N, C-alpha and C positions, 0 to 999 in steps of 0.2 A: 474339450468334450463338455456338452451342456449338462447342467445339473437337473436330473429327472424330477427332483422334488419341486424345484422352482417352476418347471414346465407344468407339472400337475397342478401346482398352486395357481398358476396363471389361468389355466383352463377352468378350474373350479371357481376362481374368482369371477370370471366372465359369466359362468352359470349362475352365481349368486346375484350379480348385478341384473341379469336377465329376469330372475325370479322377482326381485324387488320392483323392477320396472313393470313387469307383468301385473303384479298386485296393484301397483299405483294406477296403471292405465286401464285395468280390467279387460285385458286381451290375453289370448293363449300364450303361455310361456314358450311353447314351441316356436311360435312366430317371432317372439322377441329374441330367442336364442339364434334363430336363422339370421335375423337382422344384425345381431351382435357379430356373428361370424362374417357377414358381408363387410361391415364397417372395419373391424379389426384386421380382417384378412387383406384389406386393401391399403393398410397402413404399413410403412416401412421404418426400420430403425435407422440410426445415423449411418450405418454401414450399408444401407440399401437392401438389407435382408428383410424378408417379410416379418412383421411383428409377431404374427401367429402362424405357425406352420405345423404340419403333421409329423408324427414319429410312428414307428411301427406299432408301439403299444397304444397310441391314441387311435390309430386306424382300427386296431382290434377292438378297443372299447366302443368305438362308433359302430362297427359291424355288429358287435354284441348288443348294443342299444337298439339297432333296427330289428334284430332277431327277437329279442325279448319283448319289445313293444308290439311287434306283429303277432307273437304268440299270445300276449295278453289280449290283443284285439280279438283274436279268434276265440279265446276263452270267455269273452264277454257275451258271445252269441248264445243265448239260451236256445237249446235244441227245440223245445216246445214252441217258443216264439218264432223261430226260423220256419218251422212247419206251418204255423198259423199264418205267417206273413209271406209265405213262399212265393205266391203269385206276384205281389208287389215287389219283393226283393229281386226276383228273377227278371221281371220286366224292366225295372229301372237299371239293374246291373248290366243286363245285356246291351240295352241301347246306350248306356253310359260308356260302354267300351266301343261298340260298333260304329256309331256316328263320328266320334272324334278320330278313330283309327282311319276310317275312309276319308274324312275331311282333311286331316293333316297329310295323309299319304298323297291324295290328289293335289293338294295345294303345293306340297314340296316338289312333286314331280312336274306338274304342269305350270305352276306359278313361279317356282324358284329354279326350275330346270335341273333338279337333282336326278341322277339315275335311279332306276327302279329300286334296287336294293337299299340305297341310301334313303329313298322316300319311304320304304317300309320301316326302317329304323325310326324315322321321324313320326310315322303314324303310330307305331307301338309305344314310343316314349311319351307321346302326348295323349294317348288313350287312357292312361292310368288314373286311378283315384287313390290318394294317399291314405292308406289305412292308419299309418302312424299319426298323421295330422288330425284326421277325423276322430280317432280314438282319444288323442290327447285333449281335443276340444270337448268331446263328450264327457270325459272324466272330470275336467276342470269345471264344467257347467253342471255337474251332477245329473247328466242326461243319459248316461250309458245304461241305466237300469230301466229306462222308459221303453214303451213299445216302439215308438218311432226311432229312438236311438238304436235299438237292436236291429230294426229293419234296415237302417242306414248302414250299420256295420256289415250286415249280411250282403247288402247290395255292393258294398266296397269289395267284399270277398269275390263276388261273381265277376265284377269288372276286372279285377286284377287277375283272376283265373283266366279270363279271356286274353289278357295281355300275355301271360306266361304261355298259354296255349299257342298264341300267334307267333311268339318268339321261337317256341319249340318247333312248330310246323315249318316255318319259313327258313329257320337258320339252325336247326338241330344238328348236333354232331353225334350221330348214333354210334355208340361204342358199348363195350361190355360193361363199363362203369355205369352207364345210364340204365342198363338192364338191372344191375345189382342195386342201384339206388332206388329204382321203382319198386322192385320186389321187396327189399328189406324195409323200405318206408311203409309199404302197404301192410306188411306183417306187423310191424311195430305199432302202427296206428290202430290196428285191430285189437291189440292186446293192451294198449296204454290205459284205457279207462279202468280195467280190472287191476292192473299193476298199481296204478296211482291210488285207487281206493283201498287196495290191500295194505299198502304202506301206511296210509292214514289211519286205517282201522287197527292195524297190528301195532303200530308204534305210537299212535296218538299224534295229535296235531299241535302239541304245546311244548315239545322238546326243544331245548336251547340249540341243540346241534342241527336242527332243521333238516332231517334226512330226506323228507319228501321234496323240499326245494332243491336240494343237491341232486336228487334223482332226476327231476325235471331238467335241470341244467345239463346233467350228463347226457340225457337223450337229445336235447337241443344241440349240444356240441357234436355228438356223434352223427346225427342226421345232417348237420351243417357240413361236417367233413365229407360225408358221402356225396352230398350235393355238389360241393366244390370239386371233388374228384370226377364227377360226372359232367363237369362244366355247366352246372346249373347254379342256382342261387339258394343260399341258406334260408332266406326269408320264406320260401315256398313251403318246405316241410315245417317250419316254425308256425306258420299260419294254420296248416292242417292239423298239427299237433294240438294247438290251442283249441281248435274246433272240436276235436274228438274228446278232449278232457273237460269241455265246457260244462257237461252235466255234473262232473265231480266238483268243479269249482263252484257251481251253483249251490251245492249242498254245504260247501266249506268256504265261507266268505273270508275267514281268517287267512287262509292260504293265499288267496288272490290278493288280499290287501298287503301281505308281506312282500310278495313278489313285485307288486306295483310300487311299493315304497323303495325297494332296492333299485328298480328300473329307473324311476323318475329322479332319484337322488344321485345315482352314480353313472348310469349308462347313457340315458337319452340325451343329457346335455352335450356329450361328446358327439353324438349322432347329428343333432340339429345344428350345433355350432360348425361342425365339419361341413354340413350341407351349404352353409353360408360361404364357406371358403371357396367353393366352386365358382362363385360369381365374381368375374373380373369386371370392375367398373369401366376401365378403358375399352375392353372388348364389347361391353354392353353399349357404350356410347357409339362405337364404330359401327355396330350392327343393329342400332336401336330400331330402325324401320322393320327389318326382318323379324326381330324378336317381338315387336308389338303385333305384327301381322299373325305370327304363329300363335302367340298368346290369345289373340282375338279369335282365331280359328278354333282353338281348343275350347275356350269358354263358350263361344257361340254354339258349337255343336253339342257341347254338354247340356247347355240350357235348353236347346231345341229338343233334345232327346229326353231330358229328365223332367222339366217343368210341366209339360202337358200330362205326362204319366202321373206325376205327383198329385195334380188336380183331379185326374181320373180316379185315383185311389183315395179320394175324400179328404185331401189336405186343403186347409185354407190357404189363401195367397201367401201369408207370412211363412207358414211351414213349407209351402212349395218352393218359395224363393230360397229359404234356408237350406232345404234339401238339395236343390239344383246347384247352389253355390258350393256346398261342401263336396258334392260329387264332382265338382270342377277342379278340386285340388289335385296336386300330384307331387310326389317326392321320391319315395323309396324305389318303386319299380320303374319310374321314369328315368332316374339317374342310372339305375342298373342297366336298363335297356340301352341308353346312350353310351355307357361305358363298355357294354358288350360290343356295340358297333365300332367303337374306337379301337379296342383291344384286338378285334378280329379284322382290322383295316378295311371295314366297310365304309365308315365315314372318316373324314379327316379332323384335325384338331379344331379348326375353325367351326365346322359343323357341330362338333361335340360341344364346344363352348356355347354356341347359340342354343342348342337343345337343352343343355343343363340349365342355362340361365332362364329359359322359358319355363322349365319344370319348377325351378325354385320360386320364380315369380308366381306360378300357379299355386304354390303352397301358401304364399303370403297374401296375395290380393283377394282371391275369393273368400278366404277364411276371415280376413279383416272385414270385408263387406258383410258377410253373414253374421258375424258377432256384433258388429256395431249397429246394423240396421234391421236385422231380421231374427235376432236371437229369441226363440220361443221359451216359454216357461216350462218347468217340469210338468205342471198340471196339464197344459195343452198337449204336450207330447205324449203323456199317458192317456189322455182322453181320446187321442187319435186312434190308439189301439182298440179301445172299446167300440168306437164308431165303426172302424174298419171291420171288426169281427161281427158286429151287428148286421152290417150291410151284406157281408159274405154269407152269413147264416140266412138272412132274408132271401137272398138270391137262390141259395141252395134249396130252401123250403119252397120257393115259388116254382123252381124247376121240377121238384119232386111231386108237387101237387098234381092230381089227375086233371086232365082237361075237361071243362064243362061239356055235358052232352047237349 
């Protein structure tokens, strides 16, 4: 029987190494953690057992990491900023989902010869944008509070909402649990801002016992359990929960900083390192051509959809390239969609490995390119918000002005 403390120490040691390498190289720790997972996951001990493997508790911590990270990403979206930038977020988010979904679907069906339902899974898995990766990059670069950063996170939400909607419409298992999940989630989301604000006001935000943090985790766990029972995914209610309490978090920065510290120190390393474990180097080598083509389809359709819109919404070339590349990332919902297909026997193990490898590479390659070659400053990302608002107000004023006689 393995010693649980040694296993935990090994995982956390890998997370520490990833943090040090991230600081040294100046790239996102999420990317380094994924790469560490790939490297160590493909190493074997003397007995030919994998050097790094999952246990039930590491699976739970990884799942919790994705949920908390997704919740925090939703909580970073300022409602006022979302309304102000709704046109840009909605346009970029919709095309960021639609073009890759159609492109990957048609390529898988007509280019690779996959049957229709398998091609649908490919389209859904490769249409996603990784909220987890984008949020981690925004936080590390100090960009999450800028207008462009908030618009990007909102666009991610819309893209992934399209992914979830497509998965639900094409493959939904309509049962009583799904009805219960939808109804209970809707009711709780309606009351969550009041409940959270009441706890903070009534109990104060500086108690050592952190009752408001425990309350948020309670609701996350409960809604995650309902989602699992309804054969949905816990990250969906987590994102919506973050979105509805964003206004409360905006007024109480201490609370979001505490939850962020907990997530990045304990939970997210397990999530990102586990993501790297899905990449099998031998399988990657055997199907390198198909993987490269699918990755090219995803990135090309994302760039075609997002870059022109980014320029249309007054971004300079540098910011447009940065936006298009970050919207090309995929991880959480991509692996979830592929796993859904495998568990429901829609795709086979080989197709699953190919899709997951493409998804993980799409988390790594576009983010690395964005950070190394197109990383904008906080000032330019903030300035975009002022320019965008000025242009929108100018257009509104021009449309409202009476026509000359």
